C-alpha positions in Angstrom: 186.5 224.1 62.9 190.1 224.7 64.0 191.5 227.6 66.0 195.1 227.1 64.8 196.6 226.6 61.4 199.1 223.7 61.0 202.1 226.1 60.7 201.3 227.5 64.2 201.1 224.0 65.6 204.6 223.4 64.2 205.8 226.6 65.7 204.5 225.6 69.2 206.2 222.2 68.8 209.5 223.9 67.8 209.2 226.2 70.8 208.8 223.3 73.2 211.8 221.5 71.7 214.0 224.6 72.0 213.0 225.0 75.6 213.9 221.3 76.2 217.4 221.8 74.7 217.9 224.9 76.8 216.8 222.9 79.9 219.5 220.3 79.4 217.7 217.7 77.5 219.8 215.5 75.2 216.7 214.6 73.2 213.1 215.5 73.1 209.8 214.9 71.2 206.7 217.0 71.2 203.2 216.7 69.8 200.7 219.5 69.5 197.1 218.7 68.7 193.7 220.2 68.4 190.2 218.6 67.9 186.6 219.4 67.8 183.5 217.3 67.8 179.7 217.0 67.8 177.8 214.1 69.3 174.0 213.8 69.4 171.9 211.1 71.0 168.1 210.6 70.5 165.8 208.1 72.1 162.1 207.4 71.3 161.9 210.3 69.0 163.3 212.9 71.5 166.7 214.5 71.9 168.6 213.0 74.9 172.0 214.7 74.7 173.9 217.2 72.5 177.6 217.4 73.1 180.0 219.7 71.4 183.7 219.4 72.3 186.8 221.3 71.6 190.2 220.2 72.9 193.8 221.1 72.4 197.0 219.9 74.0 200.8 219.9 73.9 202.8 216.9 75.2 206.6 216.9 75.6 208.9 213.9 76.3 212.4 214.8 77.2 215.5 212.6 77.6 218.4 213.4 79.8 220.8 210.6 78.8 218.7 207.5 79.4 216.3 209.2 81.8 212.8 210.1 80.5 210.3 212.7 81.7 206.9 213.6 80.2 204.5 216.5 80.8 201.6 218.0 79.0 199.4 221.2 79.0 196.3 222.5 77.3 197.5 226.1 77.6 199.5 227.2 74.5 200.9 230.3 76.0 204.7 230.7 76.0 204.9 230.7 79.8 202.8 227.6 80.1 204.9 225.7 77.5 208.0 226.8 79.4 206.6 225.5 82.7 205.5 222.2 81.0 209.0 221.6 79.5 210.6 222.4 82.9 208.3 219.9 84.6 209.3 217.2 82.1 213.0 217.9 82.6 212.5 217.8 86.4 210.8 214.4 86.1 213.5 213.1 83.9 216.2 214.0 86.4 214.4 212.0 89.1 213.6 209.0 87.0 215.7 205.8 87.0 218.0 205.3 84.0 216.7 203.0 81.3 219.2 201.9 78.7 216.4 201.3 76.2 214.8 204.8 76.5 215.4 207.4 73.9 214.3 208.8 70.5 213.9 206.5 67.5 217.0 205.7 65.5 217.4 208.5 62.8 217.3 206.0 59.9 213.8 204.8 61.0 212.1 208.2 60.8 209.7 209.2 58.0 211.3 211.7 55.7 209.3 212.0 52.5 205.6 211.2 53.2 202.3 212.1 51.7 199.1 213.0 53.4 197.0 209.9 54.1 193.8 211.5 52.9 191.9 210.9 56.2 190.4 214.4 56.5 186.9 214.7 55.2 185.0 217.6 56.9 181.4 217.0 57.7 179.9 220.4 57.8 176.7 219.5 59.5 174.5 221.5 61.9 173.2 220.2 65.2 169.7 220.1 63.7 170.9 218.1 60.8 172.7 215.6 63.0 169.6 215.2 65.2 167.5 214.6 62.1 169.8 211.9 60.9 169.7 210.1 64.3 165.9 210.5 64.4 165.6 209.0 60.9 167.7 206.0 61.9 165.6 205.3 65.0 162.3 205.9 63.2 163.3 203.4 60.5 164.0 200.8 63.2 160.6 201.3 64.9 158.9 201.1 61.5 160.2 197.6 60.8 157.7 195.8 63.2 155.4 196.6 66.1 157.6 194.2 68.0 160.2 196.9 68.1 158.9 198.3 71.4 161.7 200.3 72.7 165.1 201.8 71.9 168.4 202.5 73.6 168.6 205.3 71.1 170.4 206.4 67.9 173.4 208.7 67.6 175.5 210.7 65.2 179.1 211.6 65.9 181.2 214.0 64.0 184.9 214.5 64.8 187.8 216.5 63.3 191.3 216.9 64.5 194.8 217.9 63.5 198.3 217.4 65.0 202.0 218.1 64.5 204.7 215.9 65.9 208.4 216.8 66.0 211.6 215.8 67.7 215.2 217.0 68.1 216.4 214.6 65.4 214.8 216.9 62.8 211.6 215.0 62.2 208.4 217.0 61.8 205.1 215.8 60.5 201.4 216.1 60.9 198.0 216.2 59.2 194.3 216.6 59.7 191.9 213.8 60.2 188.2 213.0 60.7 186.1 210.2 62.1 182.3 210.1 61.8 179.6 207.6 62.7 175.9 206.7 62.8 174.5 204.1 65.2 171.1 202.7 66.3 170.2 200.3 69.1 166.6 199.1 69.0 164.9 196.7 71.5 162.4 194.0 70.4 159.8 192.5 72.6 157.4 189.6 72.3 155.6 188.9 75.6 158.2 188.8 78.3 161.0 188.1 75.9 163.1 191.2 75.2 166.1 191.4 73.0 168.4 194.2 72.1 170.8 194.6 69.2 172.6 197.4 67.4 174.5 198.4 64.3 176.8 201.3 63.4 178.6 202.7 60.5 181.9 204.6 60.8 184.3 206.2 58.4 186.6 209.1 57.8 184.4 210.2 54.9 180.8 211.0 55.7 179.8 210.1 52.2 180.8 206.5 52.9 178.5 206.1 55.9 175.6 203.8 55.7 172.2 205.2 54.8 170.5 206.1 58.2 167.2 204.4 57.2 168.9 201.2 56.0 171.1 201.2 59.2 168.0 201.5 61.4 166.1 198.8 59.6 169.1 196.4 59.8 169.5 197.0 63.5 165.8 196.3 64.1 166.0 193.1 62.0 168.9 191.9 64.1 167.0 192.5 67.3 163.9 190.8 66.0 165.9 187.8 64.9 167.1 187.2 68.5 163.5 186.8 69.9 162.8 183.3 71.2 166.4 182.5 72.0 167.2 179.1 73.6 170.1 177.6 75.5 172.2 174.9 74.0 173.5 171.8 75.8 177.2 171.5 76.2 179.0 170.2 73.1 181.8 170.7 70.7 180.9 172.1 67.3 182.2 174.3 64.4 181.8 178.0 65.1 181.3 180.8 62.6 182.3 184.3 63.9 180.2 187.0 62.3 182.6 189.5 60.6 182.5 192.2 63.3 183.4 189.7 65.9 186.1 188.2 63.7 187.7 191.6 63.8 187.9 191.0 67.6 189.9 187.8 66.9 192.3 189.8 64.9 192.5 192.2 67.8 193.5 189.3 70.1 196.3 188.4 67.7 197.6 192.0 67.7 197.6 192.1 71.5 199.5 188.8 71.8 202.1 189.9 69.2 202.6 193.4 70.5 206.0 194.4 71.9 204.9 195.3 75.4 203.4 191.8 76.0 206.3 190.1 74.4 209.2 191.7 76.4 207.2 191.3 79.6 206.8 187.6 78.7 203.1 188.0 79.2 202.0 186.5 75.9 201.5 183.0 74.8 203.2 184.0 71.5 206.6 184.9 72.9 209.4 183.8 70.6 206.9 182.8 67.9 208.4 184.4 64.8 208.8 181.9 62.0 206.1 179.6 63.5 203.0 178.5 61.7 200.2 180.0 63.7 197.5 179.8 61.1 196.7 177.4 58.3 198.7 177.9 55.0 195.8 179.6 53.3 195.8 182.6 55.8 197.6 185.9 55.3 197.4 188.9 57.6 198.4 192.1 55.8 199.1 195.5 57.4 198.8 198.4 54.9 199.0 201.9 56.3 199.3 203.3 52.8 195.6 202.9 51.9 194.2 206.4 51.3 191.3 207.5 53.4 191.0 204.6 55.8 190.9 205.1 59.6 194.2 203.2 60.1 196.2 204.9 57.4 199.3 206.8 58.6 202.6 207.6 56.9 204.3 207.4 60.3 203.6 206.2 63.8 203.3 208.2 67.0 207.1 208.4 67.2 207.6 209.6 63.7 208.8 206.2 62.5 207.9 205.5 58.9 205.2 202.9 58.3 205.0 200.4 55.5 202.9 197.7 54.0 203.9 194.2 55.1 202.6 190.7 55.5 202.5 190.1 59.3 201.4 186.5 58.6 202.4 184.9 55.3 200.9 181.5 54.4 200.1 181.0 58.0 203.6 181.8 59.3 204.2 184.7 61.7 206.6 187.1 60.0 206.4 190.2 62.2 205.5 191.6 65.5 204.0 195.0 66.4 206.9 197.0 67.9 207.6 200.5 69.0 211.1 201.8 69.4 211.2 201.0 73.1 209.8 197.5 72.9 212.0 196.7 69.9 215.1 197.6 71.8 213.9 195.5 74.8 213.6 192.6 72.4 216.9 193.3 70.6 214.9 194.0 67.4 214.0 196.9 65.2 210.8 199.0 65.4 208.1 198.0 63.0 206.5 201.5 63.1 203.7 200.4 65.4 204.0 202.9 68.3 200.3 203.6 68.8 199.0 200.4 67.3 198.4 198.5 64.1 197.5 200.1 60.7 194.7 198.8 58.5 195.1 195.1 59.4 193.3 192.7 57.1 192.8 188.9 57.6 192.4 187.1 54.2 192.3 183.5 53.0 194.0 182.5 49.8 191.1 180.1 49.3 188.4 182.7 49.5 186.3 183.5 46.4 184.1 186.6 45.6 181.0 184.4 45.9 181.9 183.4 49.5 179.0 185.5 50.9 177.7 185.3 54.5 175.1 182.8 53.2 177.8 180.7 51.6 179.7 180.7 54.9 176.6 179.4 56.7 176.4 176.6 54.2 180.1 175.9 54.8 179.4 175.8 58.5 176.6 173.3 57.8 175.6 172.4 61.4 177.1 174.5 64.2 177.0 177.8 66.0 176.9 181.3 64.4 178.2 183.8 67.0 176.9 187.4 66.7 177.6 188.8 70.2 180.2 188.3 72.8 180.3 189.3 76.4 183.0 189.5 79.1 186.8 189.8 78.9 187.7 186.1 79.3 191.0 186.1 77.4 194.2 185.1 79.2 197.0 186.4 77.0 199.7 184.6 79.1 198.2 181.1 78.3 196.0 181.9 75.3 193.0 180.5 77.1 189.7 181.9 75.7 186.3 181.8 77.4 183.5 184.3 76.7 179.8 184.5 77.1 178.1 184.4 73.7 174.8 184.6 71.8 173.9 184.0 68.2 172.1 181.3 66.2 172.1 177.5 65.9 172.6 176.5 62.3 171.5 173.2 60.7 172.1 172.2 57.2 173.5 175.6 56.3 170.3 177.4 57.5 169.7 179.4 60.6 167.4 177.2 62.8 166.9 179.4 65.9 168.6 182.0 68.1 170.6 181.0 71.2 171.8 182.8 74.3 173.3 182.3 77.7 176.1 180.1 76.4 179.9 180.2 76.7 182.3 179.4 74.0 185.8 178.3 74.9 189.2 177.2 73.5 192.8 178.4 73.3 193.7 181.2 70.9 196.7 179.2 69.5 194.3 176.4 68.7 191.6 178.8 67.4 194.1 180.5 65.1 195.4 177.2 63.7 191.8 175.9 63.2 190.6 178.7 60.8 188.8 176.8 58.1 187.6 179.6 55.9 187.3 183.4 55.7 184.2 184.9 54.0 184.1 187.7 51.4 181.5 189.5 53.6 184.3 191.9 54.8 183.7 194.7 57.3 186.0 197.2 58.9 185.9 197.8 62.7 188.4 200.4 63.8 191.7 199.6 62.0 190.9 195.9 61.4 189.1 194.3 58.4 188.0 190.7 57.8 185.0 188.7 56.7 183.3 186.1 58.8 185.7 183.5 60.1 184.9 179.7 60.4 186.6 177.8 63.2 186.7 174.0 62.8 185.7 173.3 66.4 185.2 174.9 69.8 183.7 174.0 73.1 180.2 175.3 74.0 179.1 175.3 77.6 175.3 175.6 78.0 172.6 174.1 80.0 
């Protein structure tokens, strides 16, 4: 699975740092990593692709005063590492000075940390992976004769390890894994064709969805979209299905990330302490959860991570900052170099019985959105306009599928108009939420 043991990765990082010091660097940070993976794709009962990967790399960032240079290599030989460090030093000498550049402050670095428990090997053969993918696709076809085609089913297995170190004395690293199963069937009735998909992903293969159940659910989603209609232009309540609600959470992270803030390219500049959401909404970041994809004891700079409420009772209490962006803003790093960690959107009003069906009843009459298209988000203004499809809901019951519509609003208004969050939680990447009900949005249709 791995060619190198963690101790050897640490030795390579130390070698790079020693070379950087000898080359005149006043500070340096190195990361050495290795990964392997297997990905199989099948379509209509036949193997389409089998891909096995193995990668390794060493990256070194050096600082000569406030000048920074970076270089990388996939060759772990001593001579190649020496050349890579020399290249980084040469780049630094020709780079403009930046008073905000440099290693993290020593007091922000992780010292005593525990393994996050994100490494769960999946010792699976190519034949076994193919069989799982075939099982998922076959289950989709078995749901109905109307499942006429397929964009395929896939299984992905990934393992990796890394060690990060810097000249301030920090060294840390661990092994990790990420596995997934996916299916994308196509339903057809007459000339009407509809596609949908579903996937399951986790660090632990034992927590993946059953392939047959996943295939059936993907097929049911495709079938439900047959006979889709267009809506007339109107303003109505909108319910975001949980996977898409994770996307709303992603928009929030983007708008409150350091890079966008110090460039003044976010509609949430200088928004700390402001009420962005209703009082019943909290957004919690918890990198300490064991075994979750977003768990990490330190960020990509070695800065310690910690559990915090980014939004507390609707009020924005924190940004997502790296060392550099924090210095640009005159603030302190939040341990988010590399992104957010296990972000969860919750409502203080939510109850365990607030299932997806209960959220439909709460919607009453309006639009359930299950698919979004396009990149129509302007983070400077917050304006939001995206192609959508889903279902028209009347009296808390799904009436018929809809397509070829656009939903629009402004993210600031959308955030402030969150009426409810369901208990039907799902994780997508490093974000977790249930379905989210927005009080009103504009729909552009026929």
